[in-house]
N, C-alpha and C positions, 0 to 999 in steps of 0.2 A: 781545588778541593778534590781529594781522592774519594770516590764514591764507596758506599758500604760494601759493594761486591768485592772491591779490591782487598778490603780488610775483613772479609767474611770470617767469623769466629774470633775476631779481634776487635780493635776499637779504631775510631777515627774522629777527628774534629775538623770543622771547616776553617777556612782561612780568616780567623778573627783579626780585628784591629789589634795593635800591640797591647793595649790596655783597655779593658771594659770597665767603665765607671758609671754608665747610664743604668739606673736601677729599673728602667723599663725595657732594657735589652733582653731578648729572649733567653740567652744563656744565663744572664744575671738572675732572671726569675727561676730558671731551672736550679741554679745553685742555692737559691733561697729555699726551694722545696726540698732539696737534699739536706740542708741544714735542719729544717723542721723535722724531717724523717729521722735524722740522727740525734735529735734532741740537743743540738748545738745552739746555745743561746748567745750568739754573737752576730753583730750586724756587719755585713760585707761592705767594704768601701771600694775595693777594686779587684779585678780578676785579670791575670796575665797568663796566656798560654805558655807553658813551660817546656813540654816535650810531646811531640806527635809520635808516639811509639807504636810498635807492632802489637804489643800485648795490652797496652792501655794508653790513655792520654792523660797528661798531667797539667794541672793549672795551679799557679801560685796565687793564693788569695790573701789579701790584706784586710783586716777588720778595722772598725772605727776606733777600737782601743789599741791599735798599733800591733796587734798580734799578726803573725805570718803563718799561714797554714798551707798544706799541700792537699789538693783534691785530685783523686785519680778516678777515672770513669771508664767503663766499657759498656757497649751496647749488647754484650753477651752476658746475660745474668748469671751464667755458670762459669764465668772466666776464672780458670784455675789459678792463674798467677795472682790476681787480686784476692782470691779466697786464701791462697797460701800465705800472702803477706798479712792479711787480716788475722789469721790464726796465729801467726808468729808474734805480731804486736800484742795480741790479747794475752799470750802465754809468757811473754818476756818483757816485763814492764820495769824491772828494777835496775837496769844497767846504767842509765844516764847517758849512754852513747847511742841509745835506740830511741827513735821518735815516739812521742806519746800518741797513742791511738785515741781519736776523738769520736769516731763513728764509722760504721761500715754496714753494708747490707744492700738491699735492692729497693729502688724507688720507681714507681710507674709514672713517667712523664711522657705520654704517648707510647713509647716503647719502655720495656723494663730496662733500667740502667743499674748496673753493678757499680757501687761507689765505695771509696775509702777516703777518710779524711784524717790526717795526722799533723801534728805540729811540725813546722819546718825550721831548721836551724838557721841562724842568721850569720854564721861564720863565713869566711872567705872561701869561694869555690876554687877548685884546682885549676880551672880554666884561667882564672885571674892570677893565681900564684905561679903557674908554669910548671913544666915537666921537671926542671932541675930542682925545684923546691920539693916535689914529691919524692924524687930519688934521694936527695940529700937528707931528708927526714924520714926515710922509709922505715928505719927501725922504730921510731916513735909511732908511725902509722901501724906497723905490725903489732906494737904493744897495745895500742887501742883496740885493734882488731882481735887480739887475744882475749880481751875482756868480753867482747861480744861473743867470742868463741865458746864461752861456757853456756851459751844459749842452746836451744834445741829447735828442730824443725820436724814437721810430720812427713816431709818429703825425703825419700832416699835418692841416691844417684839415679836409680832407674826411673823414679817419678819425674825427676828433673829432665832426664833425657826424653821420656815419652812426651812430655808437654812441649819441649823444644822441637822435637821432630814433627809433632802434630801441627805446630805453628807453621813450620817450613812447608809441610805437605799442603796445608790450607792455602798458603800463598802460591805455591806451585800450581795447584789445581784451579786457581781463579782464572776465569776466562779472560779477564782483562790482562792479567799477567802473561798468560800463554800467548795471547794475540800480540802483545807488545814484543815479547822475546822472539816469537816466531818470525818477526820481520827482520831479525838479525841472525838468529841461530836456528838450526833445525829443531823441531819439537823433541826429537829423540835425545838431544843434548840435555834438555830440561828434565825429561823423564829419568835420565840416568844420573842426575846430579846428586840426589839425596840418598838413594838406596845404598850405593857403595859405602858412603860415610856411615850410614846407620848400621850396615852389616859389620864394618870394621869395629865400630864402637862396641856393639854387643858381643863381638868375639873376644873382647878384652875385659868385659864386666866381671868374669870369674877370677881374674888375676888378683893377687893380694893387694895391689895398690888401690883397688876400688872398694875393698872390704873395710877400710878404716871408717870410724864412726865419729869424726869430728864435725863441728858445725862449719858450714861454708856459706859465705854471703852469696856467692853465685854470680855476682856481677859487679865486682869492684871496678870503678871507672871514675874519671874526672867529674862526671855529672852527678855521681852518687856519693861524693866525698867532700866534706868541708873541713876547714882547719882554723884554729885560733892558736897561733904559735905552735906548740908541740902537741896540742890536743886535736885529735882527729875524730870526726863524727861521721857516721854512715847512715844512708837511708836507701829506700827502694829495696826492700827485702823480698820482693815478689818471686825471686828465683832461688831463695835460700834452700839448702838441703843438707843432709848428713852424708859426709864422704871423707875423702882424703884432704887434709889441709893444704896440700900443694895445689889443689884446684884454684884456690884464691890467689896464689902466686901467679898461676897461669893467666887468670883473668886480669890481674894487675898488669902483667907484662903485655898482654894483647891490647887491652883497652887504653893503656897509657902509651901504646905504640913505642915500646922500648927498643932501641937498637941493641946490637950484641954487647957493646961495652956497658951500657946502662943495665942490661939484663944480668950480665955476670956480676955486676956490683950489687944489684938488688938481691939476686939469688944467694950470694955470699952472706949478706946481712940477714936474710931470712933464715938461713941455716944456723948462723951464729946465735940469733935470737932464740931459736927453738933447740939449741944444742944438738944439731943434727950433723952427722958426718957427711 
């Protein structure tokens, strides 16, 4: 288990068993309290840790009536990523490709816990379908993403960057992180890791490419995308922002780990879909 100091200003969960089904388990009881706070009248049958993230932790919850929900929590009550996703799901309900928000807010269970609960799609995950499936069907993926693209977010590209850099700085400044890295690299290496990237980024913010006002998912990846044949659905909108649509192409390429051949193919399909030269 990573202690709270390591993920200060973020989230963490302990090393749970693969599936929690004991309704006397401490975390099971916490989830029941979260459901009560959110007004979710469903009985939990099982809880499975889904993702131990930097911004928040995710749990897949199955209910007794066979529904599948995603619970996201953070021990930081002002977690900006969960607040951003909560606002997005509240304001963009009609798309069909966006998860339905069931509840969000802060509940006090010892500490104040920021939570978000939404329905979870039961389609096949990209990890199961494979990289070649995503590339071969990328135009259908872009088509589905374009429907989501008519949504809106309260974050600008600057908001997105500020929160990402803030996260990196928090991790960098953690004593646990610094002590571990100092055993391998000089501390000066860590100190100089983020600032040059941040400086370069903000030197480009004024360029025309950053001034576009399209909706960007902000984190297209295999773990955030499911598919049922040619229908793709997306979730985890905690990093969504308004910017240039090419950002999502970049996230797709990076998170799906495309090599040069695959990237050229996907970029060509992307430009053909949006009639770009």
